[in-house]
C-alpha positions as CSV (number, residue, x, y, z in Angstrom):
1,M,84.5,30.3,99.6
2,S,82.6,27.1,100.2
3,V,79.4,28.9,100.0
4,L,80.2,30.4,96.6
5,L,81.0,26.9,95.4
6,L,77.8,25.5,96.6
7,G,75.9,28.3,95.0
8,R,77.5,27.8,91.6
9,R,76.8,24.1,91.7
10,A,73.2,24.6,92.6
11,T,72.8,27.1,89.7
12,R,74.4,24.6,87.2
13,Q,72.1,21.8,88.4
14,I,68.9,24.0,88.0
15,Q,70.1,24.9,84.4
16,R,70.6,21.2,83.7
17,V,67.1,20.3,85.0
18,S,65.6,23.0,83.0
19,T,67.5,22.0,79.9
20,T,66.4,18.4,80.4
21,L,62.7,19.3,80.9
22,S,62.3,21.8,78.1
23,P,61.9,19.3,75.1
24,S,59.2,17.4,77.1
25,S,57.5,20.6,78.1
26,L,57.5,21.7,74.4
27,L,56.0,18.4,73.4
28,V,53.3,18.5,76.0
29,A,52.6,22.1,75.0
30,R,52.3,21.1,71.3
31,T,50.0,18.2,72.1
32,A,47.8,20.5,74.2
33,T,47.7,23.0,71.5
34,S,46.7,20.5,68.8
35,T,44.0,19.1,71.0
36,A,42.6,22.3,71.9
37,H,42.7,23.5,68.2
38,P,41.9,20.8,65.8
39,S,43.4,20.9,62.2
40,S,41.6,23.4,60.0
41,G,41.9,20.8,56.9
42,S,39.4,18.3,58.3
43,P,36.1,20.2,57.2
44,R,37.8,20.6,53.7
45,R,38.4,16.9,53.5
46,A,34.9,16.1,54.5
47,F,33.5,18.4,51.9
48,S,35.8,17.0,49.2
49,T,34.7,13.4,50.0
50,F,31.0,14.4,49.9
51,A,31.5,16.3,46.6
52,T,33.2,13.3,45.0
53,I,30.4,10.9,46.0
54,S,27.8,13.2,44.8
55,L,29.6,13.6,41.4
56,V,30.0,9.9,41.0
57,S,26.4,9.3,41.8
58,A,25.2,12.0,39.4
59,V,27.3,10.6,36.6
60,S,26.1,6.9,37.3
61,L,22.5,8.0,37.4
62,G,22.9,10.0,34.1
63,A,24.6,7.2,32.4
64,Y,22.0,4.6,33.4
65,T,19.2,7.0,32.3
66,L,20.7,7.7,29.0
67,G,21.4,4.1,28.5
68,A,17.9,3.1,29.2
69,I,16.6,5.6,26.7
70,Y,19.3,5.0,24.1
71,P,20.8,1.6,24.8
72,P,24.1,0.6,23.2
73,P,23.6,-1.7,20.2
74,P,25.0,-4.8,22.0
75,L,22.7,-4.3,24.9
76,S,19.7,-3.8,22.7
77,L,20.5,-6.9,20.9
78,L,20.8,-9.0,23.9
79,Y,18.0,-7.3,26.0
80,P,15.4,-6.0,23.5
81,R,12.5,-4.0,24.8
82,P,9.2,-5.8,24.9
83,A,6.8,-5.2,22.1
84,P,3.1,-6.0,21.7
85,P,2.2,-8.8,19.3
86,P,0.9,-8.1,15.8
87,P,-2.8,-7.2,15.8
88,S,-5.2,-10.2,15.3
89,D,-7.5,-8.2,13.0
90,A,-5.6,-6.8,10.0
91,T,-8.8,-5.0,8.8
92,S,-9.4,-3.1,12.0
93,P,-9.3,0.7,11.7
94,E,-6.1,0.8,13.8
95,S,-4.5,-1.7,11.6
96,L,-5.5,0.1,8.4
97,A,-4.3,3.4,9.7
98,Y,-0.9,1.8,10.5
99,T,-0.6,0.4,7.1
100,A,-1.5,3.6,5.4
101,A,1.1,5.5,7.6
102,L,3.7,3.0,6.5
103,E,2.7,3.4,2.9
104,V,3.3,7.3,3.2
105,E,6.7,6.5,4.9
106,L,7.7,4.3,2.1
107,Q,6.8,6.8,-0.6
108,A,8.9,9.4,1.3
109,L,12.0,7.4,1.7
110,P,15.1,9.3,0.6
111,A,16.6,6.1,-1.0
112,L,13.5,5.5,-3.2
113,R,13.2,9.2,-4.1
114,A,16.8,9.2,-5.1
115,L,16.4,6.2,-7.4
116,R,13.4,7.9,-9.0
117,E,15.4,11.1,-9.6
118,E,18.5,9.4,-11.2
119,A,19.5,10.2,-14.7
120,D,18.5,6.8,-16.0
121,A,15.2,6.7,-14.1
122,D,13.3,6.2,-17.4
123,E,15.1,2.9,-17.8
124,W,13.4,1.5,-14.8
125,Y,9.8,0.6,-13.9
126,E,8.0,0.1,-10.7
127,T,5.8,-2.9,-9.8
128,R,4.3,-4.4,-6.6
129,P,4.7,-8.1,-6.5
130,H,1.8,-10.1,-4.9
131,E,-0.5,-7.1,-5.3
132,A,-2.3,-8.4,-8.3
133,I,-2.8,-11.9,-6.8
134,P,-6.6,-12.3,-5.9
135,E,-7.3,-12.4,-2.2
136,S,-8.7,-15.9,-2.5
137,A,-5.4,-17.1,-4.1
138,R,-3.3,-15.4,-1.3
139,A,-4.8,-17.5,1.4
140,N,-2.5,-20.3,1.1
141,K,0.7,-18.3,0.2
142,L,3.4,-17.5,2.7
143,T,4.7,-13.9,2.2
144,S,1.5,-12.5,0.7
145,G,-0.9,-14.6,2.9
146,A,0.2,-16.1,6.2
147,L,2.9,-13.4,6.9
148,R,1.0,-10.5,5.5
149,G,-0.4,-7.9,7.9
150,P,0.6,-5.1,10.4
151,G,3.5,-6.2,12.6
152,R,4.7,-8.7,9.9
153,L,4.8,-7.8,6.3
154,A,2.4,-4.9,6.4
155,L,3.0,-3.7,2.7
156,F,3.5,-5.3,-0.6
157,P,7.1,-5.1,-1.6
158,L,7.8,-2.2,-3.9
159,A,10.3,-3.1,-6.8
160,R,12.1,-0.9,-9.1
161,V,13.3,-3.0,-12.0
162,R,15.4,-2.3,-15.1
163,K,13.5,-2.6,-18.3
164,D,16.1,-5.0,-19.5
165,E,15.2,-7.3,-16.5
166,R,18.8,-7.6,-15.3
167,K,18.6,-5.7,-12.0
168,A,16.0,-5.0,-9.3
169,V,15.8,-3.0,-6.2
170,V,13.1,-3.9,-3.8
171,F,11.9,-2.1,-0.7
172,V,10.3,-4.2,2.2
173,H,9.1,-3.4,5.6
174,L,9.8,-6.0,8.3
175,G,7.6,-5.9,11.3
176,R,8.3,-7.2,14.9
177,G,6.4,-10.4,14.3
178,L,8.9,-11.8,12.0
179,C,11.7,-12.3,14.6
180,G,13.7,-15.3,15.8
181,H,15.5,-13.6,18.7
182,D,13.1,-10.8,20.0
183,G,13.8,-7.7,18.0
184,I,16.0,-9.5,15.3
185,I,14.4,-10.8,12.0
186,H,14.5,-14.5,11.6
187,G,17.3,-15.6,9.2
188,G,14.9,-18.0,7.5
189,L,12.5,-15.2,6.7
190,L,15.4,-13.3,5.1
191,A,16.2,-16.3,3.1
192,T,12.6,-16.5,1.9
193,L,12.6,-12.9,0.8
194,L,15.8,-13.3,-1.0
195,D,14.7,-16.5,-2.7
196,E,11.6,-14.5,-3.9
197,V,13.3,-11.5,-5.2
198,L,16.3,-13.4,-7.0
199,A,13.7,-16.0,-8.3
200,R,11.7,-13.2,-9.9
201,N,14.9,-11.8,-11.5
202,A,15.6,-15.2,-13.0
203,I,12.1,-16.3,-14.0
204,I,11.2,-13.1,-15.8
205,N,14.3,-13.8,-18.1
206,F,13.3,-17.4,-19.0
207,P,11.5,-17.9,-22.2
208,E,8.5,-19.5,-20.5
209,K,8.6,-17.3,-17.4
210,V,8.6,-20.3,-15.1
211,G,11.4,-21.4,-12.9
212,V,12.4,-23.2,-9.7
213,T,15.2,-22.7,-7.2
214,A,18.1,-25.2,-7.6
215,T,20.4,-23.6,-5.0
216,L,20.5,-20.7,-2.6
217,S,23.6,-19.7,-0.6
218,L,23.5,-17.1,2.0
219,K,26.1,-15.2,4.1
220,Y,24.7,-13.3,7.1
221,K,26.8,-10.3,7.7
222,A,25.0,-8.5,10.4
223,P,21.7,-8.8,12.5
224,T,18.7,-7.5,10.9
225,R,16.6,-5.3,13.2
226,A,12.8,-5.5,13.2
227,D,10.5,-2.5,12.5
228,Q,12.4,-1.0,9.6
229,F,12.5,-0.8,5.8
230,V,15.3,-2.7,4.2
231,I,16.5,-2.9,0.5
232,I,16.8,-6.1,-1.3
233,K,19.0,-5.9,-4.5
234,S,19.3,-8.5,-7.2
235,E,21.3,-8.7,-10.5
236,L,21.2,-11.4,-13.2
237,V,24.8,-12.7,-13.3
238,E,24.5,-15.1,-16.2
239,L,21.7,-16.8,-18.3
240,K,22.6,-20.1,-19.9
241,G,19.7,-21.9,-21.6
242,R,17.4,-22.9,-18.8
243,K,19.7,-21.9,-16.0
244,A,20.0,-18.5,-14.6
245,F,22.6,-17.4,-12.0
246,V,21.5,-14.5,-9.8
247,A,23.3,-12.5,-7.0
248,G,21.5,-10.5,-4.3
249,R,22.0,-8.7,-1.0
250,V,19.9,-7.2,1.8
251,E,20.9,-3.7,3.1
252,T,19.6,-1.1,5.4
253,L,18.5,2.2,4.1
254,D,21.9,3.7,4.8
255,G,23.7,1.0,2.9
256,T,24.9,-1.3,5.7
257,L,25.2,-4.9,4.3
258,L,23.1,-7.4,6.2
259,V,22.9,-10.6,4.0
260,E,24.6,-11.7,0.7
261,A,23.1,-14.4,-1.5
262,D,23.8,-16.3,-4.7
263,G,21.3,-18.5,-6.4
264,L,20.8,-20.9,-9.3
265,F,17.4,-21.1,-10.8
266,I,16.3,-23.6,-13.6
267,Q,13.3,-23.5,-15.9
268,P,11.7,-27.1,-15.8
269,R,11.4,-29.0,-19.1
270,Y,7.7,-29.2,-18.6
271,A,7.4,-25.4,-18.3
272,K,5.3,-25.1,-21.5
273,L,2.5,-27.2,-20.0
274,L,2.0,-24.8,-17.1
275,N,-0.4,-22.0,-16.7
276,T,1.8,-19.0,-16.0
277,A,-1.0,-16.5,-15.3
278,V,-0.6,-16.9,-11.5
279,I,3.2,-16.8,-11.7
280,R,3.1,-13.6,-13.5
281,Q,0.7,-12.0,-11.0
282,H,2.9,-13.3,-8.1
283,M,6.0,-11.5,-9.7
284,G,4.3,-8.3,-10.7
285,D,3.9,-7.9,-14.5
286,P,6.1,-5.1,-16.1
287,P,4.1,-2.3,-17.7
288,P,3.1,-3.0,-21.3
289,P,5.4,-1.4,-23.9
290,E,4.4,2.0,-25.2
291,P,2.7,1.9,-28.6
292,A,4.8,2.7,-31.6
293,L,3.9,5.7,-33.9
294,V,4.2,4.8,-37.6
295,G,4.2,7.6,-40.1
296,E,2.6,7.4,-43.6
297,G,3.6,10.1,-46.0
298,Q,0.9,11.4,-48.5
299,G,2.3,14.3,-50.3
300,D,2.8,17.2,-47.9
301,K,0.7,15.6,-45.2
302,L,1.9,12.9,-42.7
303,K,-0.7,10.5,-41.3
304,T,0.1,8.9,-38.0
305,S,-1.3,5.6,-36.9
306,V,-0.8,3.7,-33.6
307,V,0.4,0.2,-33.7
308,P,-0.7,-1.7,-30.6
309,P,1.9,-3.7,-28.8
310,K,1.8,-7.4,-29.3
């Protein structure tokens, strides 16, 4: 009897020990298994990290390259690309070829061609201010002398003017040698060009064709980049005796407003004493009026004679 009891007790103790050890054994087994067989997700994670780094590097390199070729406007304003200075010899073959190419580009501008094709195109005429001034007289002038040449004001301005002399549209090319901040045209140069264009509009309406600038007010709306054609527009606002009020603006070829201006110009009292020939050459004379045809009836025949303009 006692033997049976001892056997049962031994059996229960063995079961208890085995039950107590089984969780630890399971944990050891799991640890051993995980050590012997590493997780299958580790290579995938490594590949994913490598792919992410490669993608970020490629995008960054592409953005840098694109930005270097086509820099955003703010960056190109702050950090313009270096440019060579204007050529020292404006009569060299390279300078002459550059100027000739610019003239071809000017004549092909869509904005100019559109003006020439408008319905009222016959109410306008074209002139090139400064062009008729003798070379010897240009030597001491600013825009047609000191500032003229490739890289600066390579071309004489081309002006389309209404025959009633109330409006004008002037095309000007601004070179890199006219900058204040590198790549941006000096504001004083724009003021000079506006003064000349607005003054022409005023002076040609004065009886004696002589005038001086009394006031000139400007509002700079946007930076004016170098190496481009711009359009300067002017309009006679009011003519009161010896005073002329003129408004103007500088625009890009696509119509972006760069500068606004208002000016007051006055014909001096001594204007009749001045020789206005050089002033007219500076402004660019309008074409002479077309001769009038006068018919004289003689029976069934009509005799036509030409009356020359005064």
